[in-house]
C-alpha positions in Angstrom: -5.2 12.4 54.5 -6.1 10.0 51.6 -9.4 11.4 51.4 -8.4 14.9 51.5 -5.7 14.1 48.7 -8.4 12.7 46.5 -10.7 15.8 47.1 -7.9 18.1 45.9 -6.8 16.0 43.1 -8.6 18.2 40.6 -6.1 20.9 41.5 -3.6 19.1 39.3 -5.8 19.9 36.2 -6.4 23.6 36.9 -4.7 25.7 34.3 -5.3 29.0 36.0 -2.0 29.0 37.8 -2.3 32.8 38.6 -5.4 32.1 40.7 -3.7 29.6 42.9 -0.5 31.8 43.1 -2.6 34.7 44.5 -4.6 32.4 46.9 -1.1 31.0 48.0 0.1 34.6 48.5 -2.9 35.6 50.6 -2.8 32.5 52.7 0.8 32.7 53.7 1.8 36.3 53.0 1.8 39.2 55.5 -1.4 41.2 56.0 -1.9 43.8 53.5 -1.9 47.4 54.7 -5.5 48.8 55.5 -6.9 51.3 52.8 -10.0 53.3 53.0 -13.1 51.6 51.3 -16.4 52.8 50.3 -19.5 51.8 52.3 -20.7 48.7 50.8 -24.2 48.0 49.7 -25.9 44.7 50.9 -25.1 43.3 47.5 -21.4 44.3 47.9 -21.4 42.8 51.4 -22.8 39.6 50.1 -20.0 39.5 47.5 -17.5 40.4 50.0 -18.5 37.7 52.2 -18.2 35.3 49.3 -14.7 36.5 48.6 -13.7 36.2 52.2 -15.1 32.6 52.1 -13.5 31.6 48.9 -10.1 33.0 50.4 -10.5 30.9 53.5 -11.5 27.9 51.4 -8.4 28.7 49.0 -5.9 28.9 51.8 -7.2 25.4 53.2 -7.2 24.0 49.8 -3.6 25.2 49.1 -2.5 24.0 52.5 -3.9 20.4 51.9 -2.7 20.4 48.3 0.7 21.2 49.5 0.5 18.4 51.9 -0.6 15.9 49.2 1.9 17.2 46.7 5.0 17.9 48.6 7.2 17.5 45.5 5.2 20.0 43.3 6.0 23.7 43.2 5.4 26.4 40.4 5.9 24.7 37.0 9.2 25.8 35.5 9.5 27.5 32.3 10.1 25.3 29.4 13.8 25.2 28.1 14.3 27.2 25.0 13.8 25.1 21.8 17.0 24.0 20.2 17.2 23.8 16.3 19.8 21.3 15.7 19.2 21.5 12.0 20.5 25.2 12.1 23.4 24.3 14.4 24.9 21.1 12.8 26.5 20.9 9.3 24.6 19.4 6.5 25.0 15.6 6.1 26.5 13.6 8.8 28.1 14.6 12.1 29.0 12.9 15.2 27.6 14.1 18.8 28.7 12.7 22.2 28.0 8.9 22.7 25.0 7.9 24.9 25.5 5.9 28.1 23.8 3.0 26.4 22.1 2.4 23.1 18.7 1.1 23.7 16.6 -1.0 21.3 12.9 -1.1 21.9 13.0 1.9 23.9 10.5 4.8 24.3 12.1 7.9 22.7 10.7 11.6 22.3 12.2 14.9 21.4 11.0 17.6 23.6 12.0 20.5 21.5 15.4 20.6 23.6 15.9 17.1 24.7 16.0 13.5 23.4 14.4 11.3 26.1 15.2 7.6 26.0 13.5 5.3 28.5 13.3 1.4 28.9 14.3 -0.9 26.2 17.7 -3.0 26.2 21.1 -2.9 25.0 21.4 -5.4 22.2 24.5 -7.6 22.5 23.7 -10.4 20.0 22.7 -13.0 22.6 18.9 -12.6 22.2 18.2 -12.7 25.9 18.6 -9.0 26.9 16.6 -8.0 30.0 14.9 -4.6 29.4 15.7 -1.8 31.8 13.5 0.5 33.9 15.5 3.5 33.6 16.5 6.0 30.9 18.7 8.9 29.7 18.2 12.4 28.2 20.4 14.2 25.6 20.5 17.9 26.1 20.5 19.5 22.7 21.8 22.9 23.9 24.8 21.6 25.9 25.4 18.3 23.8 25.5 16.2 27.1 23.8 13.2 28.2 22.0 12.9 31.7 20.2 10.2 33.6 16.4 10.3 34.0 14.7 10.3 37.6 13.8 6.8 38.8 10.4 5.7 37.4 7.6 3.8 39.1 7.6 1.2 36.2 9.4 -2.1 35.9 11.7 -2.7 33.0 10.2 -3.3 29.6 10.6 -2.7 25.8 8.2 -2.2 22.9 5.8 -0.3 24.9 3.1 2.2 23.7 4.5 5.8 24.0 3.7 9.3 23.1 5.1 12.8 23.6 2.3 15.1 24.4 4.1 18.3 24.4 4.6 18.2 28.2 4.8 14.6 29.0 6.3 11.2 27.9 3.5 8.7 28.1 4.4 5.1 28.6 2.0 2.1 28.8 2.3 -1.8 28.5 5.3 -3.4 26.9 7.2 -6.7 27.0 9.5 -7.5 30.0 11.8 -9.7 28.0 10.1 -12.9 28.6 12.0 -13.4 32.0 8.8 -13.4 34.2 5.2 -14.5 33.9 3.3 -13.0 32.4 5.7 -11.3 30.1 3.3 -8.5 29.0 2.5 -5.5 31.0 -0.6 -3.5 31.6 0.6 -0.5 33.7 1.7 3.0 32.6 3.2 6.3 33.8 3.9 9.8 32.4 7.2 11.6 32.8 7.5 15.5 33.1 10.9 16.6 32.2 10.4 20.2 33.2 9.8 19.0 36.8 11.7 15.7 36.6 8.6 14.0 38.0 6.7 10.7 37.2 3.1 10.0 37.8 1.2 6.8 37.3 -1.5 6.4 34.8 -4.9 5.1 35.7 -5.7 1.3 35.0 -6.5 0.8 31.3 -9.7 -0.9 30.3 -7.7 -3.4 28.1 -5.5 -6.4 29.0 -1.7 -6.5 29.1 0.2 -6.4 25.7 2.7 -4.8 23.6 0.6 -2.6 21.4 0.7 -0.4 18.5 0.2 3.3 19.3 0.0 6.8 18.1 -0.5 10.3 19.4 -3.3 12.2 17.9 -2.7 15.7 19.7 -5.2 14.9 22.3 -5.1 11.1 22.9 -2.6 8.3 22.9 -4.2 5.4 21.1 -3.1 1.9 21.8 -4.4 -1.1 19.8 -3.7 -4.7 19.1 -0.5 -6.4 19.9 2.8 -7.3 18.4 2.5 -10.7 20.2 2.0 -13.6 17.7 -0.7 -16.0 18.2 -2.5 -13.4 20.4 -4.9 -12.0 17.7 -5.9 -9.0 19.7 -8.3 -6.6 18.0 -9.3 -4.3 20.9 -7.7 -1.0 22.0 -8.2 2.0 24.2 -7.3 5.8 24.1 -5.9 7.7 27.0 -6.5 11.6 27.5 -3.8 13.2 29.6 -6.1 16.4 30.1 -8.7 14.3 31.9 -6.5 11.5 33.0 -9.0 9.0 31.6 -9.0 6.0 29.4 -11.9 5.1 27.0 -12.3 1.9 24.9 -12.3 2.0 21.2 -14.0 -0.1 18.5 -12.3 -3.5 17.8 -10.3 -3.7 14.6 -11.4 -5.4 11.5 -7.9 -7.3 11.0 -5.2 -8.8 13.0 -1.7 -7.4 12.6 1.4 -8.5 14.7 4.2 -7.3 12.5 3.9 -3.7 11.2 3.6 -0.1 12.0 1.1 2.4 13.3 1.1 6.0 12.0 -1.1 9.1 12.5 -2.2 11.0 9.4 -3.8 13.9 11.1 -7.3 12.4 11.0 -6.8 8.6 11.3 -4.5 5.9 12.8 -3.3 3.6 10.1 -2.0 0.2 11.1 -0.3 -1.7 8.2 1.6 -5.0 8.3 0.6 -8.5 8.4 -0.2 -11.3 11.2 2.5 -13.7 11.4 2.9 -17.0 13.4 6.1 -18.5 14.9 7.3 -19.7 11.5 6.9 -16.3 9.7 4.0 -17.7 7.9 1.3 -14.9 7.3 -2.5 -15.2 7.4 -2.9 -13.3 4.2 -1.0 -13.3 0.9 0.0 -9.7 0.9 0.4 -7.0 3.6 -2.7 -5.5 4.9 -3.8 -2.4 6.7 -6.7 -0.7 8.4 -7.5 2.9 9.5 -9.3 4.1 12.7 -11.1 7.3 12.9 -11.1 8.4 16.7 -13.7 11.0 16.2 -16.2 8.6 14.7 -15.0 5.5 16.5 -15.0 3.5 13.3 -12.6 1.4 11.3 -12.2 1.0 7.6 -9.9 -1.6 5.8 -7.3 -0.4 3.3 -7.3 -1.7 -0.3 -5.0 -4.7 -1.0 -1.4 -3.8 -1.4 1.1 -5.7 -3.5 3.8 -5.8 -0.7 5.0 -8.8 0.9 3.4 -10.0 4.1 6.7 -10.2 5.9 8.5 -7.8 8.0 7.4 -4.1 7.3 8.0 -0.4 8.4 5.9 2.5 7.3 5.9 6.3 8.1 3.4 9.1 7.0 5.1 11.7 4.7 3.5 14.5 2.5 0.2 13.0 2.8 1.1 9.5 2.0 1.9 6.3 4.0 5.2 5.1 2.8 5.5 1.5 3.3 8.7 -0.7 2.8 8.7 -4.5 3.1 11.1 -7.3 3.9 12.0 -7.8 0.2 12.7 -4.2 -0.4 9.4 -3.5 -2.3 8.0 -0.2 -1.4 4.7 1.5 -2.2 2.7 4.8 -1.0 -0.9 4.8 0.2 -2.9 8.1 -0.3 -5.8 8.1 2.3 -7.6 10.9 0.3 -7.8 8.7 -2.8 -7.8 5.3 -1.0 -5.3 4.2 -3.5 -1.8 2.4 -3.6 1.0 3.4 -6.0 4.1 1.5 -6.5 7.6 3.0 -5.7 11.1 2.3 -6.7 12.6 -0.5 -4.7 14.8 0.2 -1.8 18.4 0.2 -3.4 20.0 -2.2 -1.0 21.0 -5.9 -1.1 18.7 -8.6 0.7 19.7 -9.9 4.1 17.9 -11.5 7.0 16.7 -8.2 8.6 13.6 -6.5 9.2 13.5 -2.8 8.0 12.8 0.1 10.3 12.2 3.9 9.8 11.4 7.3 11.3 10.1 10.3 9.5 10.7 14.0 9.8 8.6 16.5 8.0 10.8 16.3 4.9 11.9 12.6 4.6 11.8 9.0 5.7 15.0 7.8 7.2 15.2 4.0 7.1 17.6 1.4 8.6 18.2 -2.2 7.4 21.0 -4.4 8.5 23.0 -1.3 9.7 22.5 0.3 6.1 20.8 3.5 6.2 18.6 5.1 3.4 16.4 8.1 3.0 13.2 8.4 1.2 12.8 12.0 -0.5 9.4 13.1 -1.3 10.7 15.5 -3.7 12.6 12.8 -5.8 9.9 10.3 -4.9 12.6 7.6 -4.4 14.8 5.9 -1.8 18.5 6.8 -1.8 21.4 5.3 0.1 22.7 7.5 2.8 25.5 5.4 4.4 26.3 6.2 8.0 29.9 7.0 8.8 30.3 4.4 11.4 33.7 2.6 11.1 33.9 -1.0 10.2 34.7 -3.3 12.9 37.7 -5.5 12.3 35.8 -8.6 11.6 33.1 -6.6 9.6 30.6 -6.9 12.3 28.3 -5.4 13.7 26.7 -2.1 14.1 23.3 -1.7 15.3 21.5 1.8 14.8 18.4 3.1 16.7 17.4 6.3 14.8 15.2 9.1 16.5 13.6 12.2 15.1 14.7 15.4 16.7 12.9 18.2 14.9 14.3 18.4 11.3 17.2 16.1 12.0 17.6 12.3 12.7 19.8 11.4 15.7 21.2 7.8 15.5 22.7 6.3 18.6 24.7 3.4 17.3 26.3 0.3 19.0 29.1 -2.1 18.0 27.4 -5.1 19.5 29.6 -8.2 18.6 31.1 -8.1 22.1 30.2 -9.7 25.4 28.3 -7.0 27.4 31.0 -6.6 29.8 33.4 -5.8 27.1 31.3 -3.1 25.5 33.1 0.0 26.0 33.0 3.9 25.2 34.4 3.5 21.9 31.7 0.8 20.9 28.9 3.4 21.5 28.6 6.4 19.2 25.7 9.0 18.3 25.5 10.4 14.8 23.3 13.1 13.5 22.1 13.2 9.9 21.0 16.8 8.8 19.4 16.5 5.5 21.1 18.8 2.8 18.9 21.2 0.8 18.8 18.7 -2.0 18.8 15.2 -0.4 19.6 13.3 -3.4 23.1 14.9 -4.2 26.3 14.8 -2.3 29.0 17.5 -1.9 30.2 16.7 -5.4 26.9 17.4 -6.9 26.3 13.8 -8.1 23.6 11.4 -7.5 24.4 9.3 -4.3 22.9 6.1 -5.4 22.6 4.5 -8.8 19.3 2.7 -9.1 19.2 -1.0 -9.9 19.1 -1.9 -13.7 15.7 -3.6 -14.3 15.8 -4.8 -17.9 12.8 -4.2 -20.1 11.3 -6.5 -22.7 10.3 -9.7 -20.7 7.6 -11.6 -22.3 5.3 -14.2 -20.8 5.4 -17.7 -22.1 2.7 -19.5 -20.1 3.7 -19.5 -16.5 7.4 -18.5 -17.5 9.0 -15.3 -18.3 11.4 -14.8 -21.0 14.0 -12.0 -20.5 16.7 -11.3 -23.1 20.0 -10.2 -21.7 23.4 -9.1 -23.0 26.7 -9.9 -21.2 29.5 -7.3 -21.2 31.4 -8.9 -23.9 28.3 -8.8 -26.1 27.1 -12.4 -25.7 23.3 -12.6 -26.0 21.2 -14.9 -24.3 17.5 -15.4 -22.9 16.9 -16.0 -19.2 13.7 -18.2 -18.8 12.3 -18.6 -15.3 9.1 -19.1 -13.5 7.1 -15.9 -13.0 7.0 -16.5 -9.2 10.9 -16.3 -9.0 10.6 -12.5 -10.3 14.4 -12.5 -10.9 14.1 -9.2 -13.1 12.8 -7.1 -10.3 16.1 -7.7 -8.4 18.0 -5.7 -10.9 21.1 -6.9 -13.2 24.6 -5.8 -12.6 27.3 -6.4 -15.4 30.9 -7.0 -14.3 34.0 -7.5 -16.4 37.8 -6.7 -16.3 40.4 -6.2 -18.9 43.9 -7.5 -19.3 46.9 -5.4 -20.1 49.7 -6.4 -22.7 52.3 -7.3 -20.1 53.2 -10.8 -19.5 51.7 -12.2 -17.3 48.9 -9.7 -18.2 47.7 -7.8 -15.1 44.0 -7.6 -14.6 42.1 -4.2 -14.1 38.4 -3.7 -13.0 35.7 -2.0 -14.9 32.9 -0.6 -12.7 29.4 -0.1 -13.8 27.0 2.3 -12.0 23.5 2.4 -13.3 23.1 6.2 -13.4 24.8 8.7 -15.7 25.5 11.0 -12.8 26.2 8.3 -10.1 28.6 9.3 -7.3 32.2 8.2 -7.7 33.0 9.3 -4.1 33.6 5.8 -3.0 36.1 5.2 -5.7 38.0 8.4 -6.2 40.2 10.7 -4.1 39.2 14.3 -4.3 36.0 16.2 -5.6 37.3 17.0 -9.1 38.8 15.2 -11.9 42.7 15.5 -12.3 42.4 15.6 -16.1 40.8 14.5 -19.3 41.5 12.3 -22.3 42.3 14.6 -25.3 41.5 11.8 -27.9 38.1 11.4 -26.7 35.6 14.0 -25.8 34.0 13.5 -22.3 36.2 11.0 -20.7 37.6 12.3 -17.5 40.6 11.2 -15.3 40.2 10.8 -11.7 42.7 9.9 -9.0 42.0 6.5 -7.3 41.1 6.4 -3.6 43.4 4.8 -1.1 41.0 2.0 -0.4 40.7 1.1 -4.0 44.6 1.5 -4.6 45.1 -0.8 -1.7 42.5 -3.3 -2.7 43.9 -3.4 -6.4 47.7 -2.9 -5.6 47.7 0.2 -7.7 49.7 2.8 -5.9 49.4 5.4 -8.7 46.0 4.1 -9.7 43.4 6.3 -11.7 40.1 5.8 -13.2 38.8 6.9 -16.6 35.1 8.0 -16.1 32.6 7.2 -19.0 29.2 8.7 -19.0 26.7 6.5 -21.1 23.0 7.2 -21.5 22.1 5.1 -18.6 25.6 4.3 -16.9 28.5 5.7 -15.2 31.5 3.5 -16.1 34.9 3.7 -14.4 37.9 1.9 -16.0 40.8 1.5 -13.8 44.4 2.5 -15.1 47.7 1.6 -13.5 49.2 5.1 -14.4 47.6 8.3 -15.7 50.1 8.1 -18.6 48.3 5.2 -20.0 45.0 7.0 -20.2 45.1 8.0 -23.9 46.2 4.4 -25.1 43.5 2.6 -23.0 40.9 5.1 -24.2 41.8 4.5 -27.7 41.6 0.7 -27.1 38.2 0.5 -25.4 34.8 1.2 -26.8 32.1 1.2 -24.4 28.6 1.5 -25.7 24.9 0.8 -24.5 22.6 -1.4 -26.3 19.1 -0.3 -27.2 17.9 -2.6 -24.3 20.2 -0.7 -21.9 23.0 -3.2 -21.4 26.6 -1.8 -21.5 28.9 -3.7 -23.8 32.7 -3.4 -23.8 34.8 -3.9 -27.1 38.7 -4.0 -26.9 41.5 -3.7 -29.4 45.1 -3.1 -29.6 47.1 -4.0 -26.2 44.2 -4.9 -24.1 41.5 -7.6 -24.0 38.8 -8.7 -21.9 39.2 -11.3 -19.2 37.3 -14.4 -19.8 38.3 -16.0 -16.4 35.2 -16.7 -14.1 34.5 -15.8 -10.5 37.2 -13.5 -9.1 38.8 -13.4 -12.6 35.7 -11.1 -13.2 34.0 -12.6 -16.1 32.3 -11.2 -18.4 29.5 -11.8 -15.9 25.9 -10.8 -15.1 24.9 -10.6 -11.5 21.1 -10.9 -10.8 20.7 -8.6 -7.6 24.3 -7.0 -7.2 28.0 -8.1 -7.5 28.3 -7.6 -3.8 25.4 -9.8 -2.7 23.8 -11.5 -5.9 21.0 -14.1 -5.9 22.4 -15.5 -9.1 25.8 -15.0 -10.8 26.1 -16.0 -14.4 29.5 -16.5 -15.8 30.4 -17.3 -19.4 32.6 -20.4 -19.1 32.5 -24.0 -20.2 31.0 -26.2 -17.5 30.0 -29.8 -17.2 26.4 -31.1 -16.9 25.3 -29.8 -20.4 22.1 -28.2 -19.1 20.2 -28.0 -15.8 21.1 -28.3 -12.3 24.6 -29.1 -11.5 24.8 -29.1 -7.8 23.1 -27.9 -4.7 25.0 -27.9 -1.6 23.4 -29.6 1.5 24.3 -26.5 3.6 21.9 -24.6 1.5 24.2 -21.7 1.3 24.7 -21.8 -2.5 24.2 -24.2 -5.4 25.2 -24.2 -9.1 23.8 -25.1 -12.5 25.3 -25.6 -15.9 23.1 -23.8 -18.5 23.1 -22.9 -22.2 24.3 -26.4 -23.0 27.5 -25.9 -21.1 28.3 -22.4 -22.0 27.2 -20.6 -18.8 27.9 -21.5 -15.1 25.2 -20.2 -12.7 26.1 -19.9 -9.2 23.1 -19.4 -6.8 23.1 -17.9 -3.5 20.3 -18.0 -0.6 18.6 -20.3 1.6 18.0 -24.0 0.6 14.5 -23.5 -0.7 15.7 -20.4 -2.7 18.6 -22.1 -4.1 16.5 -25.2 -5.0 13.8 -23.1 -6.7 16.2 -21.2 -8.8 18.5 -24.1 -9.8 15.3 -26.1 -10.9 13.5 -23.3 -12.5 16.1 -21.2 -14.4 17.3 -22.0 -17.8 19.0 -20.0 -20.7 18.0 -20.2 -24.1 19.2 -18.4 -27.4 22.7 -18.4 -26.3 24.9 -16.4 -29.0 28.5 -15.4 -28.8 29.8 -12.2 -30.4 
């Protein structure tokens, strides 16, 4: 029977289903009624004999094929395609939660289903055991189901591809619980028939490779295993059910991404060791042409060699590094161009991304962003997952479903046995017609303020800055610190005439049309300041009212050339007096300056007294916080804590206190390298 099964294995590849259907009908159906036939010539007799012989052969073939494929019948018709982008509202919405939220899984959108197989549910312990099963989300019914058992063992980070008919899986990592931890087998799942088949043995060794689908082949190459330095690869063709080896790559990459451009596979990233040290000073890449079976190296990039993510959008590779630097590579011109930085604060995370035909959707430490090709920039698009009571921790696993992004999400800061239904969610992001604006018609994300006018002084940079109260100074630092590119955020509060004087915040958003949705209640201003054209009055959001103990709180909104400024007021009746007592202007260099008169004055307390201060980075997660206050130490390093969490320095001859955040080496480098010259009070 095994030999017979092998002989008729070719029947799996026959696309002329009607022929087999007719052969099956003749083999098992009732005898057809006799009809009168014309006398046959010898040629017709020979042809007739051939037809009879073929019919006998076909009947035997069908019989044998049925014996060797008892699970197969006529291939079902594909389910109707589901256009979720037409059925869901623009922006964010929530769909039924998955049974589990799998990291490192193989995912595929079939046109009507989201398939998820393998991977593990992250619980924060770092020792999750990958699964060998999976789930399917039915787009039409909005329900989840379980995939049939597969012939593969549990794994994560495997090569995978959707061919249009099957989900291909090969290789992967078993979680390190067995020896060897990497795998070299694969299988294909057909969601229409609900069946699996094993792939033939590949001509390369076990690994967790990079992979792409070309439209004809699944290419697997290299390995994400550090210290392995694998340069070989192979390509699997599901039509012929065969593998072929491909040419060895010219570079080693362990941490990065692989994308298909329509002509080439581009692999971009870096080779790192166990200490996250890179073989190269910047990120590197190479492109493979499967038609010619040749590689070429990409020109050097300026991106960090640390963790990366990259997607192909609108003819360009959009790459994003560990430090939020981004750039676009055009294969047609073989050139890079620098893109605006990702507008997120730095944290100890690696970025990840997926791409639709319209945008790149990125995820970083649970913060979500989109890259719009039309705007040529990244924009924050916060996912509506609720905050945990202790502020931790949601993990998101985005997957593309046509023109939308499905985001299974998990609140993982719980023991595995305590994770319940409420800890698993699934959100859908349906891009609005204009990605950059929200329902209020405003820009969603202010870009970081990167001051211009820095001058080189040997190995140092001299950057003039202006504090919110008008104090001027020059930041001087070694060029490798690159502080200016982190952006500078001013912060200051004002004091009201009461005794003791209450303190009210002034918020600066670096965009004249920045969204105020986070700060306000409603989508329209509730009034305007009559004495000053262009100053709107907005009702304060409940969150900010509670935070600042302002039950009737409102904001005055000022629009400068480069900034949106929000000034908190205790009661809307005070708006006229406060507007007359505040002058907010923008310097030629782009810094906002606040001048006060009458019943109000600027706060000059430090820290939570809200300065006047300048935050290098952002006020929520700064690298350096500069406060105008008398400090001891005269000039230079004041203190670097042993923990390495932060340090401080007294600068400008005791006029400015610098608080520095980061790991021990970062704190030490900034504390030793930063100084402030040309301090001038207003």
